[in-house]
C-alpha positions in Angstrom: -10.0 28.3 -11.2 -12.0 29.1 -8.1 -9.8 30.0 -5.1 -10.4 31.3 -1.6 -8.8 34.4 -0.1 -5.2 34.2 1.1 -6.6 34.2 4.6 -8.3 30.8 3.9 -5.0 29.2 3.1 -2.7 28.3 6.0 1.0 29.0 5.8 3.0 26.0 4.6 4.7 24.1 7.3 8.5 24.1 7.5 8.3 20.4 6.4 6.3 21.2 3.2 7.5 19.3 0.2 6.2 20.9 -3.0 7.2 17.7 -4.9 4.7 15.7 -2.9 1.2 17.1 -2.6 -1.8 15.3 -1.4 -5.0 16.8 -2.7 -8.2 16.1 -0.8 -10.6 16.4 -3.7 -12.3 13.9 -5.9 -10.9 13.0 -9.3 -14.0 14.5 -10.9 -13.5 17.8 -9.1 -9.8 17.9 -10.2 -10.7 17.1 -13.8 -13.4 19.8 -13.9 -11.1 22.5 -12.4 -8.2 21.6 -14.8 -10.6 21.8 -17.8 -11.7 25.3 -16.7 -8.1 26.3 -16.2 -7.1 24.9 -19.7 -10.0 26.9 -21.2 -9.1 30.1 -19.4 -5.3 29.8 -19.7 -4.6 28.0 -23.0 -1.1 29.5 -22.9 -0.4 27.6 -19.7 -2.3 24.3 -19.9 -3.8 22.2 -22.7 -6.4 19.5 -22.3 -7.5 16.9 -24.9 -9.7 13.9 -24.8 -8.4 10.7 -26.4 -10.5 8.1 -28.3 -11.2 6.3 -25.0 -12.6 9.4 -23.4 -9.7 10.0 -21.1 -8.8 13.7 -20.6 -5.1 14.3 -20.8 -3.6 17.5 -19.5 -0.2 19.0 -20.5 1.5 21.9 -18.9 2.9 24.1 -21.6 6.4 25.6 -21.6 6.6 29.3 -20.7 7.6 31.6 -23.5 11.2 32.8 -23.4 
């Protein structure tokens, strides 16, 4: 996944709610980034395309 340096990311505000996150990217961009992450980190994320062509992502449990 492509990321900027830590200096590119502002500090979270005191009102930051990690359960509600608004991403200002297109659906196509998100899908492409998640597919790359699933390929690079198959221990963390799986991706599969169903018969209709929809890509479904699943976060995998961490090993204990």
